C-alpha positions as CSV (number, residue, x, y, z in Angstrom):
1,M,0.0,0.0,0.0
2,L,1.4,3.4,-1.1
3,V,0.1,6.6,0.5
4,L,0.9,10.2,-0.2
5,G,0.7,12.4,2.9
6,I,0.3,16.2,2.9
7,E,0.8,18.4,6.0
8,T,0.0,22.1,6.1
9,T,-1.6,22.7,9.5
10,C,0.9,25.3,10.7
11,D,4.3,26.6,9.4
12,E,5.7,23.4,7.8
13,T,4.8,22.6,4.2
14,A,5.4,18.9,3.9
15,A,4.7,15.9,1.7
16,A,5.8,12.3,1.9
17,V,5.2,8.8,0.4
18,V,5.0,5.9,2.8
19,E,4.6,2.2,2.0
20,R,2.7,0.0,4.4
21,Q,3.5,-3.7,4.1
22,R,1.0,-6.5,4.6
23,D,2.5,-7.4,8.0
24,G,1.9,-3.8,9.2
25,S,5.5,-2.6,8.9
26,A,6.3,0.6,7.2
27,R,8.9,2.1,4.8
28,I,9.3,5.9,4.3
29,L,10.1,6.3,0.6
30,S,10.3,10.1,0.8
31,N,9.7,12.9,3.3
32,I,10.0,16.5,2.2
33,V,9.6,19.3,4.8
34,R,9.9,23.0,4.2
35,S,9.9,25.0,7.4
36,Q,8.8,28.6,7.3
37,T,10.9,29.7,10.3
38,T,12.6,32.5,8.4
39,E,9.4,34.0,7.1
40,H,7.9,34.2,10.7
41,A,11.1,35.0,12.7
42,R,10.8,38.8,12.5
43,F,7.3,38.6,14.0
44,G,8.3,36.3,16.9
45,G,5.7,33.7,16.0
46,V,3.6,32.2,13.2
47,V,1.5,34.7,11.2
48,P,-1.5,32.7,9.8
49,E,-1.9,34.7,6.6
50,I,1.8,34.4,5.8
51,A,1.8,30.7,6.5
52,A,-1.2,30.1,4.2
53,R,0.4,32.0,1.3
54,A,3.6,30.1,1.7
55,H,1.7,26.8,1.5
56,V,0.1,27.9,-1.7
57,D,3.5,28.9,-3.2
58,L,5.4,25.8,-2.0
59,L,3.0,22.8,-1.8
60,D,2.9,21.8,-5.5
61,G,6.6,21.7,-5.8
62,I,7.0,19.8,-2.5
63,V,4.4,17.1,-3.5
64,G,6.2,16.8,-6.9
65,Q,9.6,16.3,-5.1
66,A,8.1,13.7,-2.7
67,M,6.7,11.7,-5.6
68,K,10.0,12.0,-7.5
69,D,12.2,10.9,-4.5
70,A,9.8,8.0,-3.9
71,N,10.1,7.0,-7.6
72,V,6.4,6.4,-7.9
73,G,3.6,7.8,-10.1
74,F,0.3,9.1,-8.9
75,A,-1.4,6.1,-10.6
76,Q,0.5,3.8,-8.2
77,L,-0.9,5.4,-5.1
78,S,-3.4,3.5,-2.9
79,A,-4.6,6.7,-1.3
80,V,-3.9,10.4,-0.8
81,A,-4.0,11.6,2.8
82,A,-4.0,15.2,4.0
83,A,-4.1,16.8,7.5
84,A,-7.7,18.2,7.6
85,G,-7.2,19.8,11.1
86,P,-6.8,20.9,13.7
87,G,-4.7,23.8,12.7
88,L,-4.6,27.2,11.1
89,I,-7.6,27.1,8.8
90,G,-5.9,28.8,5.8
91,G,-3.2,26.2,5.7
92,V,-5.5,23.3,6.3
93,I,-7.6,24.4,3.3
94,V,-4.6,24.5,1.1
95,G,-3.4,21.0,1.9
96,L,-6.8,19.3,1.9
97,T,-7.9,21.0,-1.3
98,T,-4.7,19.9,-3.0
99,A,-5.2,16.3,-1.8
100,K,-8.8,16.3,-3.1
101,A,-7.6,17.5,-6.5
102,I,-5.0,14.7,-6.7
103,A,-7.6,12.1,-5.6
104,M,-10.2,13.3,-8.1
105,V,-7.8,13.5,-11.1
106,H,-6.3,10.0,-10.4
107,D,-9.5,8.4,-9.1
108,T,-7.7,7.6,-5.8
109,P,-9.2,7.3,-2.3
110,L,-9.0,10.3,-0.1
111,I,-8.3,10.2,3.6
112,A,-8.8,13.3,5.8
113,V,-6.4,12.8,8.7
114,N,-6.7,14.3,12.2
115,H,-3.3,15.9,12.8
116,L,-3.3,14.7,16.4
117,E,-4.1,11.1,15.3
118,A,-1.0,11.3,13.0
119,H,1.2,12.1,16.0
120,A,-0.5,9.4,18.0
121,L,0.2,6.7,15.5
122,T,3.8,7.8,14.5
123,P,5.6,5.3,16.9
124,R,4.0,2.5,14.9
125,L,5.6,4.0,11.8
126,T,9.1,3.6,13.2
127,G,8.8,0.1,14.7
128,P,6.5,-2.6,16.0
129,L,4.2,-1.3,18.8
130,A,1.0,-2.9,20.0
131,F,-2.0,-1.1,21.5
132,P,-2.6,0.2,24.0
133,Y,0.0,2.8,24.8
134,C,0.2,6.2,26.4
135,L,1.0,9.3,24.3
136,F,2.4,12.6,25.7
137,L,2.0,15.2,22.9
138,A,3.7,18.5,23.6
139,S,4.2,21.1,20.9
140,G,3.5,24.8,20.2
141,G,-0.2,24.1,19.9
142,H,-0.8,21.0,21.9
143,T,-0.2,19.5,25.3
144,Q,-2.1,16.3,26.0
145,I,-1.9,12.9,27.6
146,V,-3.8,10.4,25.5
147,A,-4.6,6.7,25.8
148,V,-4.1,5.2,22.3
149,A,-6.3,2.1,22.4
150,G,-6.4,1.5,18.6
151,V,-6.7,3.3,15.3
152,G,-9.5,5.7,15.8
153,Q,-9.8,4.8,19.5
154,Y,-8.4,7.6,21.7
155,V,-9.2,8.7,25.3
156,R,-7.8,12.0,26.5
157,L,-6.5,11.7,30.0
158,G,-5.2,15.2,30.5
159,T,-4.8,18.5,28.6
160,T,-3.6,22.0,29.0
161,V,-6.1,24.4,30.6
162,D,-4.3,27.4,29.1
163,D,-1.0,27.6,27.2
164,A,0.5,24.7,25.3
165,M,4.0,23.8,26.5
166,G,5.8,24.8,23.3
167,E,3.8,28.0,23.3
168,A,4.9,28.8,26.9
169,F,8.6,28.2,25.9
170,D,8.2,30.5,22.9
171,K,6.6,33.3,25.0
172,V,9.3,33.1,27.7
173,A,11.9,33.3,25.0
174,K,10.2,36.5,23.6
175,M,10.2,38.0,27.1
176,M,14.0,37.5,27.2
177,S,14.5,38.9,23.7
178,L,15.8,35.5,22.5
179,P,15.5,34.6,18.8
180,Y,12.6,32.7,17.3
181,P,11.8,29.8,17.5
182,G,12.2,30.2,21.2
183,G,12.1,26.7,22.6
184,P,15.6,25.6,21.7
185,E,16.9,29.0,22.8
186,V,15.4,28.7,26.2
187,E,16.8,25.2,26.6
188,R,20.3,26.5,25.7
189,A,20.1,29.4,28.1
190,A,18.8,27.1,30.8
191,A,21.8,24.8,30.5
192,R,24.0,27.8,31.5
193,G,21.8,29.0,34.3
194,D,21.1,28.4,38.0
195,A,17.7,26.8,38.3
196,K,17.7,27.5,42.1
197,R,18.0,31.2,41.9
198,F,14.2,31.8,41.4
199,A,11.4,30.0,43.2
200,F,8.8,29.8,40.5
201,P,5.5,28.0,41.0
202,R,5.0,24.3,40.0
203,P,1.5,24.4,38.3
204,M,-1.1,21.8,39.2
205,L,1.3,19.8,41.4
206,G,-0.4,17.1,43.4
207,R,-3.8,17.4,41.7
208,P,-5.8,14.2,41.1
209,D,-6.5,15.0,37.4
210,A,-3.7,14.9,34.7
211,N,-4.2,18.4,33.3
212,F,-1.5,21.0,32.7
213,S,-1.4,24.7,33.3
214,L,1.5,27.0,32.3
215,S,0.0,30.5,32.2
216,G,0.6,31.3,35.8
217,L,4.2,30.1,35.6
218,K,4.7,32.2,32.5
219,T,3.3,35.2,34.3
220,A,5.6,34.6,37.3
221,V,8.6,34.6,34.9
222,R,7.5,37.8,33.3
223,N,6.9,39.5,36.7
224,E,10.4,38.6,37.9
225,A,12.0,39.7,34.6
226,N,10.2,43.1,34.7
227,R,11.3,43.6,38.3
228,M,15.0,43.1,37.3
229,M,15.0,45.2,34.1
230,P,17.4,45.7,32.3
231,L,18.4,42.0,32.2
232,E,22.0,40.9,32.2
233,P,22.9,37.7,30.3
234,E,23.3,35.8,33.6
235,D,19.7,36.9,34.6
236,V,18.3,35.5,31.3
237,D,20.1,32.2,31.8
238,D,18.9,31.9,35.4
239,L,15.3,32.8,34.5
240,C,15.2,30.3,31.7
241,A,16.7,27.6,34.0
242,G,14.2,28.3,36.7
243,F,11.3,28.2,34.2
244,Q,12.5,25.0,32.6
245,A,13.0,23.3,36.1
246,A,9.4,24.2,37.0
247,V,8.1,22.8,33.7
248,L,10.1,19.6,34.3
249,E,8.7,19.1,37.8
250,S,5.2,19.8,36.7
251,T,5.5,17.5,33.7
252,V,6.8,14.6,35.8
253,D,3.9,15.0,38.3
254,R,1.2,15.4,35.6
255,L,2.5,12.4,33.5
256,S,2.8,10.2,36.7
257,V,-0.9,10.9,37.3
258,G,-1.8,10.3,33.7
259,L,0.0,7.0,33.7
260,R,-1.9,6.0,36.8
261,L,-5.2,6.9,35.2
262,F,-4.1,4.9,32.1
263,H,-3.3,1.8,34.2
264,E,-6.7,2.0,36.0
265,R,-8.6,2.1,32.7
266,F,-6.5,0.1,30.3
267,G,-4.0,-1.9,32.3
268,P,-0.2,-1.5,31.9
269,P,0.7,0.6,28.9
270,R,2.9,-1.0,26.2
271,A,4.9,2.2,26.2
272,L,5.0,5.9,27.0
273,V,5.3,7.7,23.7
274,A,6.4,11.3,23.4
275,A,5.7,13.4,20.3
276,G,5.8,17.0,19.2
277,G,8.5,19.6,19.0
278,V,9.0,19.8,22.8
279,A,10.1,16.1,22.8
280,A,13.3,17.4,21.3
281,N,14.2,19.1,24.5
282,H,17.0,17.0,26.1
283,A,16.1,17.9,29.7
284,I,12.4,17.0,29.1
285,R,13.6,13.7,27.5
286,G,15.5,12.9,30.6
287,A,12.5,13.6,32.8
288,L,10.3,11.4,30.6
289,Q,12.8,8.6,30.9
290,N,12.6,8.7,34.7
291,V,8.7,8.8,34.6
292,A,8.7,5.7,32.3
293,A,11.1,3.8,34.5
294,R,9.1,4.5,37.6
295,A,6.0,3.3,35.7
296,Q,7.9,0.2,34.6
297,T,7.2,0.9,30.9
298,T,9.3,1.8,27.9
299,L,9.8,5.3,26.7
300,I,9.6,5.7,22.9
301,I,10.4,9.0,21.2
302,P,10.4,8.9,17.4
303,P,13.3,10.6,15.6
304,P,13.2,14.4,15.8
305,E,12.2,14.7,12.1
306,L,9.1,12.6,12.9
307,C,8.2,14.4,16.2
308,T,7.7,17.7,14.6
309,D,5.1,18.2,11.8
310,N,5.8,16.2,8.7
311,G,4.1,14.4,5.8
312,A,5.3,10.9,6.7
313,M,3.1,10.9,9.8
314,I,0.1,12.0,7.8
315,A,0.8,9.3,5.2
316,W,1.2,6.7,7.9
317,A,-2.1,7.6,9.6
318,G,-3.8,7.4,6.3
319,A,-2.3,4.0,5.7
320,E,-3.4,2.8,9.1
321,R,-6.9,4.0,8.5
322,M,-7.1,2.6,4.9
323,A,-6.0,-0.8,6.2
324,L,-9.3,-0.8,8.2
325,G,-11.3,0.4,5.2
326,L,-11.6,3.9,6.5
327,T,-11.7,6.5,3.7
328,D,-13.4,9.9,3.2
329,T,-15.6,11.6,0.6
330,M,-14.8,14.7,-1.3
331,D,-16.9,16.8,1.1
332,A,-14.6,16.1,4.0
333,P,-14.3,19.6,5.7
334,P,-11.2,21.5,6.8
335,R,-11.3,22.0,10.6
336,A,-9.6,24.6,12.7
337,R,-10.6,22.5,15.7
338,W,-10.9,18.8,15.8
339,L,-11.1,16.7,19.0
340,L,-9.1,13.5,19.0
341,D,-11.3,12.0,21.7
342,A,-14.9,12.7,20.5
343,N,-16.1,12.4,24.1
344,A,-13.6,14.8,25.6
345,K,-14.6,18.2,26.9
346,A,-12.5,21.2,27.4
347,P,-11.6,21.9,31.1
348,A,-13.7,24.5,32.9
349,G,-12.4,28.0,31.9
350,Y,-10.5,26.8,28.9
351,T,-10.5,29.5,26.2
352,K,-7.5,28.8,24.0
353,T,-8.0,27.9,20.3
354,R,-4.5,26.6,19.3
355,A,-4.6,23.3,21.3
356,G,-7.0,21.4,19.1
357,F,-10.3,22.1,20.8
């Protein structure tokens, strides 16, 4: 089975061709990603209109390159999959419309993929992994703990009640006048700093639910930074170190609760899986390893190029769904919001729109 995958939900324009074997194993034949970091850097964050226009300009060429690198023709495809949400609606429309055009011209099945499902299924792309397993998804737009019970079978165990984790890292970086994207810059500064200099709050610590909150911590960092202005380089390093230490302690606590809730409902998880750009943070990886060890399970983190947004994960999710006979019609809508767990509800007071609700 050969599936073309298209990803345009935020600021990566991506396409890939993935082959799914009869035994369920996978082979990535091509995976082309064009990041728009340069276009958005001077604004300190993603500008939706700029992102959508870049997708329009780039996508046809990237799809063509993915097909060329895979050495396959459109007539050989078993399906065309596109991320239909959640995400920035302009970009989602570009990718889904392109996939529909390809599917119509070549009489190929269409699969409208939930971007979050693609992240959830990525570890099965890189190696054998049986259900159920626990997913920790942390990126600029998402922070969730999800029980992955099967293809199309997801139960959200915890989520952010305000800022996503990657979003909080980016905003702290902006406070410190660090370059965009801010997450890696905060991590580098934190490695030089003294995490004990500032006593920042540990959000949600000890709560029986598995939800996250980072807005209060972010505000505490801003207040401390404003009090000290102008900041010296040492101050920036120490503020970042204190912020990251608080995030780590909160994450360990929240994931420990999430894994306990998982165990109560589904039994022991086959693995703890981390996905999303935040999973590239080495300090967070170390904390996740400790959480997994205490829960007596295996930590699986796909390669960095598959943790962040990419076409291969969309193609693989499409292949997994098609293997079960799950395809979509040409009226499949683009969605700015799309719950992974259809029965989930946003926590009380939740007002954000970037985390997939």
